[in-house]
C-alpha positions in Angstrom: -59.8 23.9 -14.0 -56.9 22.5 -12.4 -53.4 23.5 -13.2 -51.1 21.0 -15.0 -48.5 19.9 -13.4 -44.9 18.8 -15.0 -43.5 15.7 -13.3 -39.0 14.7 -14.2 -38.6 11.3 -14.6 -37.8 9.3 -11.5 -36.4 6.4 -12.5 -35.1 7.7 -15.6 -36.2 5.6 -18.5 -37.5 8.6 -20.6 -34.4 9.9 -20.8 -32.8 7.2 -22.3 -35.4 7.5 -25.2 -34.1 11.5 -25.7 -30.7 10.4 -25.5 -31.0 7.1 -28.1 -32.9 10.1 -30.5 -30.4 12.8 -30.4 -27.4 10.5 -30.2 -28.7 9.2 -33.7 -29.6 12.7 -35.6 -26.0 13.1 -34.7 -24.3 9.7 -35.2 -25.5 9.3 -38.7 -24.2 13.0 -40.9 -21.3 12.4 -38.5 -20.6 8.7 -40.0 -20.2 10.3 -43.1 -18.3 12.9 -42.6 -15.7 11.3 -40.5 -15.5 7.6 -42.8 -12.0 7.4 -43.2 -10.6 7.3 -46.8 -7.0 6.7 -48.7 -6.3 9.1 -51.4 -6.4 7.1 -54.7 -3.0 6.7 -56.6 -3.6 4.4 -58.9 -5.8 7.3 -61.0 -2.4 9.8 -61.0 0.1 6.8 -62.3 -2.7 6.1 -65.5 -2.5 9.3 -67.0 -0.9 12.5 -67.1 1.8 14.4 -67.9 5.3 12.7 -66.7 7.6 16.4 -66.6 9.3 16.7 -63.7 7.4 19.5 -62.4 3.8 17.1 -62.8 5.4 14.1 -60.9 6.5 16.6 -58.0 3.4 17.8 -57.9 1.6 14.0 -58.5 3.8 13.0 -55.7 2.8 15.2 -52.9 -1.0 14.0 -54.1 0.2 10.5 -54.0 2.4 10.9 -50.6 0.6 10.2 -47.2 1.5 12.3 -44.3 2.2 10.3 -41.3 -0.4 12.2 -39.2 -3.0 11.9 -42.0 -2.6 7.6 -41.8 -2.7 8.2 -37.7 -5.9 10.7 -38.2 -7.8 7.6 -40.4 -7.3 5.3 -37.7 -8.3 7.7 -35.0 -11.6 8.5 -36.9 -12.3 4.9 -37.2 -12.1 3.8 -34.0 -13.8 7.0 -32.8 -16.7 5.9 -34.8 -16.4 2.3 -33.9 -16.7 3.2 -30.1 -19.5 5.7 -30.9 -21.7 2.9 -33.1 -21.4 0.4 -30.0 -22.4 2.9 -27.1 -25.5 3.8 -29.5 -26.1 0.2 -30.1 -25.8 -0.3 -26.2 -28.4 2.7 -25.5 -30.9 1.2 -28.2 -30.6 -2.1 -26.4 -31.4 -0.6 -23.3 -34.2 1.2 -24.3 -35.5 -2.0 -26.0 -35.4 -3.8 -22.2 -37.5 -1.2 -20.6 -40.5 -2.0 -19.2 -43.9 0.2 -19.1 -44.9 1.9 -15.6 -48.1 2.9 -16.5 -51.1 0.8 -15.6 -54.4 1.6 -16.3 -57.1 2.1 -13.4 -58.9 -1.7 -12.7 -60.9 -1.0 -9.6 -61.7 -4.9 -9.8 -58.1 -5.8 -9.9 -57.6 -3.7 -7.3 -60.2 -5.5 -4.7 -59.1 -9.3 -6.2 -63.0 -10.4 -7.7 -64.1 -11.1 -11.3 -65.4 -7.9 -13.7 -68.9 -9.9 -13.7 -69.1 -9.7 -9.8 -72.1 -7.8 -8.5 -73.1 -5.7 -6.3 -73.6 -7.8 -3.4 -69.8 -9.8 -3.9 -68.5 -6.7 -4.5 -69.9 -5.5 -0.7 -68.8 -8.6 0.5 -64.9 -8.3 -0.5 -65.2 -4.9 0.6 -65.7 -5.6 4.0 -63.5 -8.7 4.1 -60.6 -6.1 3.0 -61.5 -3.6 5.4 -61.1 -6.3 8.1 -57.4 -7.1 7.1 -56.1 -3.6 5.8 -58.0 -1.0 7.9 -55.4 1.4 9.7 -56.7 1.2 12.9 -56.5 -2.7 12.7 -53.2 -2.4 11.3 -53.2 -2.0 7.7 -51.6 0.5 5.3 -53.4 4.0 4.9 -52.5 4.0 1.2 -53.8 0.2 0.7 -56.5 1.2 2.4 -58.0 4.7 0.7 -57.3 2.8 -2.6 -59.9 0.0 -1.7 -62.4 2.8 -0.4 -61.9 4.1 -4.0 -62.5 1.5 -6.0 -65.0 0.1 -3.7 -66.8 3.5 -4.7 -66.0 3.6 -8.2 -68.2 0.1 -8.7 -71.1 1.3 -6.4 -71.5 4.6 -6.2 -73.0 6.0 -9.5 -71.0 9.5 -9.8 -67.9 7.2 -9.0 -68.1 4.9 -11.2 -69.4 7.6 -13.8 -66.3 9.5 -13.3 -64.4 6.6 -14.1 -65.8 5.8 -17.1 -65.7 9.4 -18.7 -62.0 9.8 -16.8 -60.6 6.5 -15.7 -60.4 7.9 -12.2 -63.1 7.7 -9.3 -62.2 11.5 -7.8 -63.1 12.7 -11.3 -60.8 15.2 -13.9 -57.2 16.3 -12.1 -54.7 18.1 -14.1 -53.0 17.7 -16.4 -49.4 16.1 -15.9 -46.5 16.8 -18.6 -43.4 13.9 -17.6 -40.1 15.9 -18.4 -37.4 13.7 -20.1 -34.8 14.8 -17.5 -33.5 12.8 -14.4 -34.9 14.4 -11.0 -31.1 15.4 -9.7 -30.6 18.6 -12.3 -33.0 20.4 -10.1 -32.7 19.2 -7.0 -30.6 21.5 -3.8 -27.3 19.4 -4.2 -26.6 20.3 -8.0 -29.0 22.7 -9.2 -26.7 25.1 -8.7 -23.8 23.7 -10.3 -26.0 23.2 -13.4 -27.4 26.6 -13.5 -23.5 27.6 -13.9 -22.7 25.6 -16.4 -25.8 27.2 -18.3 -24.2 30.7 -17.4 -21.2 29.8 -18.4 -22.6 27.9 -22.4 -24.9 30.6 -23.2 -23.9 33.8 -21.3 -20.0 34.0 -21.7 -18.7 31.0 -24.1 -21.0 31.5 -26.6 -21.3 35.6 -26.9 -17.6 35.6 -27.0 -17.2 32.9 -29.4 -19.5 34.8 -32.1 -18.1 38.1 -31.1 -14.2 36.4 -32.4 -15.9 35.1 -35.1 -18.0 38.3 -36.7 -14.6 40.6 -35.3 -12.2 38.0 -37.8 -15.3 38.0 -41.0 -15.5 42.1 -40.5 -11.9 42.2 -41.7 -12.6 40.5 -45.1 -14.8 40.8 -48.1 -16.8 38.3 -49.8 -13.3 36.9 -51.5 -11.8 36.0 -48.7 -9.5 39.3 -49.5 -8.8 41.6 -46.3 -10.5 44.9 -46.7 -7.4 47.0 -46.3 -5.9 45.1 -49.8 -9.0 46.4 -51.2 -8.2 49.7 -50.1 -4.6 49.8 -51.6 -5.3 48.5 -54.5 -8.2 51.4 -54.9 -5.1 54.1 -53.7 -3.0 52.8 -56.6 -5.7 52.5 -58.9 -6.2 56.3 -58.7 -2.6 56.8 -58.3 -1.4 55.0 -61.4 -4.1 54.3 -63.6 -2.4 53.1 -66.4 -0.2 50.3 -64.4 2.2 48.1 -66.5 3.1 44.6 -65.6 5.6 45.0 -62.9 4.1 48.1 -61.4 0.7 45.5 -61.0 3.4 42.7 -59.7 4.7 45.7 -57.0 1.4 46.0 -55.5 0.3 42.8 -56.1 3.0 42.0 -53.3 2.2 45.2 -51.1 -1.1 43.4 -50.2 -1.5 43.0 -46.5 -1.8 39.0 -46.7 2.1 39.4 -46.9 2.1 41.1 -43.8 2.8 38.9 -40.7 0.4 42.0 -38.5 -2.6 40.6 -40.2 -2.3 37.5 -41.0 -1.2 34.9 -39.1 -0.1 32.4 -41.4 3.0 34.8 -42.6 6.1 33.8 -40.9 9.0 35.7 -40.7 12.4 34.0 -40.3 16.2 36.0 -39.5 17.5 33.8 -42.5 15.6 36.1 -44.3 17.9 38.7 -43.8 20.8 36.2 -45.5 18.4 34.7 -48.4 16.5 36.9 -49.6 19.6 39.5 -51.1 21.2 36.5 -52.5 17.8 36.2 -54.4 17.5 39.7 -55.4 21.2 39.8 -56.8 20.3 37.8 -60.1 16.5 39.6 -60.3 16.4 42.8 -62.5 13.7 45.5 -62.9 12.8 44.6 -58.6 12.6 48.3 -57.8 14.1 47.8 -54.6 15.3 50.8 -53.9 11.7 52.6 -54.7 11.3 54.8 -51.3 7.2 54.1 -51.6 4.7 53.8 -48.5 3.6 50.0 -47.8 5.9 49.0 -51.0 9.2 49.6 -49.0 9.0 47.7 -46.7 10.7 44.8 -45.7 7.5 41.7 -46.3 6.5 43.8 -49.6 10.1 43.7 -50.7 10.3 39.6 -49.7 7.1 38.7 -51.7 7.8 40.9 -54.2 11.3 39.0 -54.8 9.9 35.6 -54.9 7.0 36.5 -56.9 9.7 37.7 -59.7 11.9 34.7 -58.9 8.8 32.4 -59.8 8.2 34.5 -63.1 12.2 34.0 -63.8 12.1 29.9 -62.6 14.7 31.1 -60.4 15.6 28.2 -58.0 15.9 29.5 -54.3 18.6 28.3 -51.9 16.4 27.3 -49.0 13.0 24.9 -48.5 11.7 28.0 -46.3 11.6 30.2 -49.1 10.1 27.7 -51.2 7.3 27.4 -49.1 6.7 30.6 -48.6 7.1 31.3 -52.5 4.1 28.6 -53.2 2.0 30.4 -50.6 2.1 33.4 -52.1 1.6 32.0 -55.9 -1.6 30.5 -54.7 -3.0 33.9 -53.1 -1.9 35.4 -56.1 -4.6 34.8 -58.3 -6.6 35.2 -55.9 -5.6 39.2 -55.3 -5.2 39.1 -59.3 -9.0 38.7 -59.4 -9.7 41.0 -56.4 -7.6 43.6 -58.0 -9.5 43.4 -61.6 -13.0 43.8 -59.0 -11.5 47.4 -58.1 -10.5 48.4 -61.6 -13.6 47.6 -63.1 -15.9 49.4 -60.2 -13.1 52.6 -60.7 -13.9 51.8 -64.5 -17.4 52.7 -63.9 -17.3 55.9 -61.7 -16.6 59.5 -63.4 -13.4 60.3 -61.9 -10.8 62.0 -63.9 -8.2 59.7 -63.4 -9.8 56.4 -64.4 -8.0 53.3 -64.8 -6.9 52.8 -68.6 -7.7 49.8 -71.2 -3.9 49.2 -70.9 -4.2 48.9 -67.5 -7.1 46.1 -67.8 -5.3 44.2 -70.3 -2.4 43.7 -68.3 -4.3 42.9 -64.7 -6.0 39.8 -66.8 -1.9 38.9 -68.4 -0.9 38.1 -65.0 -3.2 35.4 -64.8 -1.6 32.9 -66.9 1.5 34.7 -66.5 1.1 33.1 -62.2 -0.1 29.7 -63.5 2.3 29.2 -66.4 5.6 31.1 -64.3 6.6 33.1 -67.2 7.2 37.0 -68.3 5.5 37.9 -71.6 8.9 38.4 -73.0 9.1 34.7 -73.0 8.3 32.0 -75.7 4.5 30.5 -75.6 6.7 27.3 -76.4 8.3 26.9 -72.8 4.7 25.7 -71.4 5.2 22.8 -73.1 7.0 20.0 -71.2 10.9 19.4 -72.0 11.6 22.4 -74.4 14.8 23.8 -73.3 16.3 26.9 -75.6 17.7 24.8 -78.3 14.6 23.6 -79.5 13.3 27.2 -79.8 16.4 27.9 -81.5 15.3 25.2 -84.2 11.5 26.0 -83.7 12.1 29.2 -84.4 14.1 28.7 -87.7 10.9 26.9 -88.9 9.2 30.3 -87.6 7.3 27.8 -85.0 6.6 30.9 -82.8 3.2 29.3 -80.2 1.7 26.1 -79.6 -1.0 26.8 -81.7 1.9 26.7 -84.7 3.6 23.5 -83.4 -0.1 22.0 -83.4 -0.7 22.7 -86.8 2.2 21.0 -88.1 2.4 17.0 -89.8 2.6 14.3 -86.8 6.2 13.7 -89.2 6.8 17.1 -89.3 6.6 17.7 -85.8 8.4 14.8 -84.9 11.6 15.6 -87.2 11.6 19.6 -85.6 12.0 17.9 -81.9 14.0 14.8 -82.7 16.4 15.9 -79.8 14.0 14.4 -77.2 12.9 11.1 -76.6 9.7 9.0 -77.6 8.0 9.2 -74.1 8.9 13.1 -73.5 7.5 13.6 -77.3 4.3 12.1 -75.9 4.0 14.6 -73.0 4.0 17.2 -75.5 1.6 15.7 -77.6 -0.3 15.0 -74.6 -0.2 19.2 -73.6 -1.0 20.0 -76.7 -4.1 17.9 -76.4 -5.0 19.7 -73.0 -5.1 22.9 -75.0 -8.1 25.0 -76.0 -8.7 26.3 -79.4 -11.7 28.1 -79.5 -14.4 29.2 -82.1 -16.6 32.1 -81.2 -19.9 33.1 -82.7 -22.0 36.5 -81.6 -25.5 37.5 -81.8 -27.1 40.7 -80.8 -30.1 41.3 -80.2 -32.7 43.4 -77.8 -34.8 40.6 -75.3 -38.3 41.6 -74.9 -39.1 43.3 -78.5 -40.8 41.9 -80.8 -38.2 42.9 -83.1 -35.0 41.3 -81.5 -32.6 41.9 -84.0 -33.6 45.7 -84.2 -31.3 47.7 -82.1 -32.6 51.0 -81.1 -31.2 54.6 -79.2 -31.4 53.4 -75.7 -32.5 49.9 -75.6 -30.8 47.5 -73.2 -28.4 45.4 -75.8 -27.8 41.9 -75.2 -24.8 40.5 -76.6 -24.8 36.6 -77.5 -21.7 35.5 -77.2 -21.1 30.8 -78.1 -17.7 30.0 -77.0 -17.2 26.3 -78.3 -14.3 24.7 -76.9 -12.1 21.8 -79.2 -8.4 20.9 -78.0 -5.6 22.6 -79.8 -4.3 19.1 -81.4 -7.0 16.3 -82.7 -5.6 12.9 -81.9 -8.0 11.5 -83.7 -6.3 13.4 -86.9 -2.7 12.3 -85.5 -3.7 8.5 -85.5 -4.7 9.2 -89.1 -1.7 10.3 -90.2 0.6 8.0 -87.7 -1.6 5.0 -90.3 -0.7 7.2 -93.3 2.9 7.3 -92.6 3.5 3.6 -91.4 1.4 2.9 -95.0 3.8 5.4 -97.1 6.9 4.1 -95.0 6.1 0.4 -95.7 5.8 1.1 -99.2 9.0 2.7 -99.5 10.8 -0.1 -97.4 9.3 -2.4 -100.0 10.5 -0.4 -102.6 13.6 -0.1 -101.4 14.3 -3.9 -101.2 12.8 -4.7 -104.8 15.6 -2.3 -105.9 18.3 -3.9 -103.7 17.3 -7.6 -105.4 17.1 -6.6 -108.6 20.8 -4.6 -108.1 22.1 -7.9 -106.4 20.7 -10.4 -109.3 22.5 -7.6 -112.0 26.0 -8.2 -109.6 25.6 -12.0 -109.7 25.3 -12.2 -113.8 27.9 -9.4 -114.4 29.8 -12.3 -112.0 29.0 -15.1 -113.7 29.8 -13.7 -117.0 33.2 -12.7 -116.0 33.5 -16.2 -114.2 33.0 -18.0 -118.0 36.5 -16.2 -119.9 39.3 -18.3 -119.9 42.1 -17.9 -117.5 44.5 -17.3 -120.8 42.1 -15.6 -123.0 43.1 -11.7 -123.0 40.1 -9.6 -122.6 39.5 -7.7 -125.7 39.9 -4.1 -126.3 37.5 -1.4 -127.5 37.7 0.6 -130.2 38.4 4.2 -129.3 35.6 6.3 -131.0 36.3 8.5 -134.3 37.6 11.8 -133.8 37.8 11.6 -129.4 39.5 10.3 -126.8 38.2 7.0 -125.4 36.2 7.4 -122.5 36.0 5.3 -119.5 33.6 2.5 -119.0 30.3 3.7 -118.4 28.1 2.1 -115.8 25.2 0.6 -116.5 22.0 2.5 -116.3 19.6 0.4 -113.4 16.2 -1.5 -115.1 13.4 0.5 -115.4 10.9 0.1 -112.9 7.8 -0.5 -115.2 5.9 -3.1 -113.2 6.6 -1.6 -109.7 4.6 1.4 -108.5 6.0 4.3 -107.4 4.8 6.0 -103.9 5.8 9.1 -102.8 8.2 9.0 -100.0 7.9 9.3 -96.2 8.5 13.1 -94.4 10.6 10.8 -92.0 12.6 9.9 -94.5 13.4 13.3 -95.7 14.0 15.5 -93.5 15.6 17.7 -96.0 12.5 18.1 -97.6 10.8 19.6 -95.1 13.8 22.4 -94.9 13.5 23.7 -98.0 10.0 23.3 -99.6 8.2 24.2 -97.4 7.5 27.7 -95.1 5.2 28.5 -92.2 3.7 31.8 -93.0 3.2 34.4 -90.4 -0.7 33.0 -90.2 0.3 29.9 -89.3 -0.3 28.0 -92.7 2.2 25.8 -94.2 2.2 27.0 -97.5 4.8 25.4 -100.4 7.8 28.0 -101.1 8.0 28.3 -105.2 10.6 26.3 -107.1 12.2 29.2 -108.8 13.4 30.7 -105.8 15.2 27.6 -104.4 17.3 26.0 -107.6 20.0 26.6 -106.0 20.1 25.0 -103.1 18.6 21.6 -104.4 19.0 19.1 -106.0 17.4 16.9 -108.4 16.0 14.5 -106.4 15.1 16.9 -103.5 13.2 19.0 -106.4 11.2 15.7 -107.0 10.4 14.9 -104.0 9.4 18.8 -103.2 6.8 18.6 -106.0 5.3 15.4 -104.9 4.6 17.0 -101.0 3.7 20.3 -102.6 0.9 18.1 -104.6 -0.5 16.6 -101.1 0.1 19.8 -99.2 -2.4 21.0 -101.9 -4.7 18.3 -102.1 -4.7 18.6 -98.3 -5.8 22.6 -98.3 -8.8 22.1 -101.0 -10.0 19.2 -98.5 -9.9 21.7 -95.5 -11.2 24.7 -97.8 -14.3 21.8 -99.1 -14.9 20.6 -95.8 -15.3 24.9 -94.5 -17.3 25.5 -97.5 -19.9 22.6 -97.2 -19.8 23.3 -93.0 -21.1 26.9 -94.2 -23.5 26.0 -96.5 -24.8 23.5 -93.9 -25.1 26.2 -90.8 -26.5 28.5 -93.8 -29.4 26.0 -95.5 -30.0 24.1 -92.3 -31.8 26.8 -90.7 -35.8 26.6 -89.8 -39.0 27.7 -91.6 -40.3 31.1 -92.8 -44.0 30.7 -91.9 -45.2 32.9 -89.2 -46.5 30.4 -87.1 -42.8 28.9 -86.8 -41.8 32.5 -86.1 -44.4 33.0 -83.4 -43.5 29.4 -81.6 -39.9 29.9 -81.9 -40.7 33.3 -80.2 -42.0 31.7 -78.1 -39.5 28.7 -77.0 -36.4 31.4 -77.0 -38.1 33.5 -74.3 -39.0 30.1 -72.6 -35.5 29.0 -72.7 -34.5 32.0 -71.7 -36.5 32.3 -68.5 -35.2 28.4 -68.1 -31.5 29.6 -68.5 -32.2 32.6 -66.0 -34.3 29.8 -63.3 -31.1 27.0 -63.8 -28.6 30.1 -62.6 -30.4 30.8 -60.0 -30.8 27.1 -59.0 -28.3 25.5 -60.1 -24.4 25.9 -59.9 -22.1 24.7 -62.4 -18.7 22.6 -61.9 -15.5 25.0 -62.5 -13.1 22.3 -62.8 -14.4 20.9 -66.6 -10.4 21.3 -68.2 -7.4 21.1 -65.5 -4.4 22.8 -66.6 -0.8 21.5 -67.3 1.2 24.2 -64.5 4.1 22.0 -62.9 5.5 25.2 -61.3 2.4 26.6 -60.1 2.1 24.9 -56.5 -1.9 23.8 -56.7 -4.4 22.9 -59.2 -5.7 24.7 -61.5 -8.9 24.9 -64.7 -9.4 26.9 -67.0 -10.9 30.2 -66.8 -12.3 32.9 -69.7 -12.6 36.1 -69.2 -15.0 37.9 -71.8 -14.9 41.6 -72.5 -16.1 44.5 -74.8 -14.8 47.4 -76.5 -15.2 50.3 -78.7 -13.1 49.7 -81.8 -12.4 53.6 -82.1 -12.3 54.8 -78.7 -11.4 51.5 -77.1 -13.7 52.5 -74.6 -14.3 49.8 -72.2 -17.9 48.5 -72.3 -18.2 45.2 -70.5 -16.9 42.0 -69.1 -18.1 38.7 -68.1 -16.2 36.3 -66.5 -16.5 32.9 -67.9 -15.7 29.6 -65.4 -18.0 26.5 -66.2 -17.1 26.1 -70.0 -16.7 22.7 -70.5 -17.4 22.1 -74.8 -20.2 24.9 -75.1 -21.0 27.7 -73.4 -23.7 31.0 -74.0 -22.8 34.0 -71.9 -24.8 37.5 -71.9 -23.0 40.6 -71.9 -25.8 43.4 -71.5 -25.6 46.9 -72.4 -27.2 50.4 -73.5 -27.2 51.2 -76.7 -25.1 54.3 -78.1 -27.3 57.4 -77.8 -26.3 57.8 -81.6 -27.8 56.0 -84.4 -26.0 54.6 -87.7 -23.4 52.0 -87.6 -21.5 51.0 -84.7 -18.0 48.7 -84.4 -17.0 47.0 -81.1 -14.7 44.2 -80.6 -14.9 41.3 -78.3 -12.4 39.8 -76.5 -12.0 36.5 -75.0 -8.4 35.9 -73.2 -7.8 32.7 -70.9 -6.7 32.8 -67.3 -4.4 29.9 -68.1 -2.1 29.7 -71.2 -0.5 32.6 -72.4 -1.2 33.8 -75.8 -4.1 31.9 -76.0 -6.8 35.0 -76.8 -8.9 35.4 -79.2 -10.3 38.7 -80.7 -14.0 39.2 -82.7 -15.4 42.4 -84.6 -18.9 43.0 -83.5 -21.2 45.0 -85.9 -23.9 46.7 -84.6 -26.7 49.2 -86.3 -28.8 51.2 -84.3 -32.0 52.5 -85.7 -33.9 55.8 -84.4 -36.1 55.0 -81.2 -39.5 54.2 -81.8 -42.3 56.2 -81.4 -44.7 54.9 -78.8 -47.9 53.4 -79.9 -51.1 55.3 -79.8 -53.5 53.9 -77.4 -57.0 52.8 -79.0 -59.8 52.0 -76.8 -62.7 49.6 -78.4 -66.2 50.6 -77.0 -68.6 47.7 -76.4 -72.0 47.7 -77.6 -73.8 49.1 -74.1 -71.1 51.9 -73.8 -71.8 52.5 -77.5 -76.0 52.3 -77.1 -75.3 55.0 -73.7 -73.5 57.2 -76.4 -76.2 57.3 -78.7 -78.4 57.8 -76.2 -76.5 61.1 -74.4 -76.7 62.2 -78.2 -79.9 62.3 -78.9 -80.7 63.9 -75.3 -78.4 66.8 -75.8 -79.9 67.0 -79.2 -83.3 67.2 -78.1 -82.1 69.8 -75.1 -80.1 72.2 -77.7 -83.7 72.3 -80.1 -85.7 73.2 -77.1 -83.2 76.1 -76.4 -83.3 77.3 -79.6 -86.6 77.6 -79.6 -87.3 79.5 -76.5 -84.2 81.9 -77.4 -86.4 82.8 -80.9 -89.6 83.4 -78.5 
């Protein structure tokens, strides 16, 4: 069989098809990624807190840098040029003519298809006279004429033409290469080979090597491996780290060293500006001579982190830029520090990190987000609040954001009367952003028939359901505002009515005085017997019989709030006993406090009734207890477990559900939670699971081995927020461990054939036994 032949594109037509196809494959996704778009400004202006820090962050988001606008223009120009070039190529391809022609001997001879053999021979003789090479004709044309003549007259040639489309029979297969022929020509072939060598043997290996060399320095979380080793070293050296020590170790991360991180900028001005900032800070530990932690770049990072947590204004913009970079890196580094800590806690070591070290490392997250020390007030997370506001709130035992959110609207506004209405709305907005969790736990052993029974050595699954609510309910606030407006309108109407009655009374008295004659003397009253004459007593106001008396609003009587109520340590507003404050209250304030006490009790009763109703609904709203329903319910739960696992494996949930109010943090932050379990008595660490996808409700699975001893075991479940300070929750979990079950004995059920075979074997054994006995008797 003839060998295949390869032909390059002589004209270059097929090469255009390749170029257009390759161009389209690259141009479509490139258009999607390079499509210029300007940031949306209107979205930021309609919502959000308007404190100074948030306005600055919002301004940076809205502000278009000079090069960014030019970049959008350049992207648009590039896309326009590429699409114009693509359209030109497509038009060029559409205008190309097909070069392939089917072999037609009739066309070569110039005769009709219906011509017979006589006409074919006659035409051949005529063409031979003019195209024969001996008579000055073209040899190529004459060969084509001869081949066409044979294809029409010779039986074998005619059969080849019919089968293969060629009188000469089958030829070698020809493959066309859609590349121009000059690529493999002697003139340009060496240059093309040199280009291939440069790209595939030099540039590509060097690029892959550089990428690999840089990637092996980092972990999966983009943290230097040297930094991870540093954390492990200091955790073994100091298992019980305090917060100040953890910040010192974080500042010693190699991400802040210029030799290992080219993004770090070292300036000569740092030697003058950093000492100025250090004088304003305490407990910096700059004089400690400890490896890595005593280096200049580590002290600089520690100083900037302390200045950020203390909320100190830095002397230069360069330090502000460095501080923003380090604070952005701090959360990633703290997460890596926590990962190394958890690994060391699982290892059998003599100096294992303690639970206090774990909890202190979790406290670092909200500290870095809110720029606060643990000693600072929780209320400083709210905008526009200063020390004078904290003093007033502390006087009324409002120490946390939760306490402030639980107050009535009028009470809360009266305590924050030093800020403007717009600033107060910012406080309300931030309180509505903050979270409030409800936690439900359920202990089960998955894969067992009796999932609620925990045995020794079994794998326990603690299902934790986190339900998120806003800390301040805006709908309830609207109801309180509407109720306050109604009370205020009723009070104003009552005051106007009293004022009109007093005016009418004064007019009547004036008319009586005007009726007396000028020359008439005013009659004298006789003094009472046995006593001195008394002064004329004022007339009592008329009794308010027809006008209903409404309770005064709390906005009009702020003194009542100061004396009649107190906020307990459990964040519950309770009325103070009247006997305790008789000396400090007048009769009017006493009556007002009684009204407020009654309203407070009514609110508490409504709350307790609502809670009891919810509890009863949850208690009696369960499924039926029939066997079929239990079986179906168990199958549904198993299916749900498998579906959940499949969804977790195949889909990744977003982690940007709830944005955090953090005016000092340079970037955007979203709520994340850390859930971990401890033994209650020994405070032994059991397990930890992060929760970064909580929107409204999320169920987490905490798996751990059951204790090796039977009985009741108590655990404490901790839920910590990484975005807000003092938004932590703890729940007690009780688990009863039973002895391990004995493995069931395997019973094999014989079939009918096996039973018949066994009977035959028994009968044959009986016959054999009887025969042997008779032989022995003989």
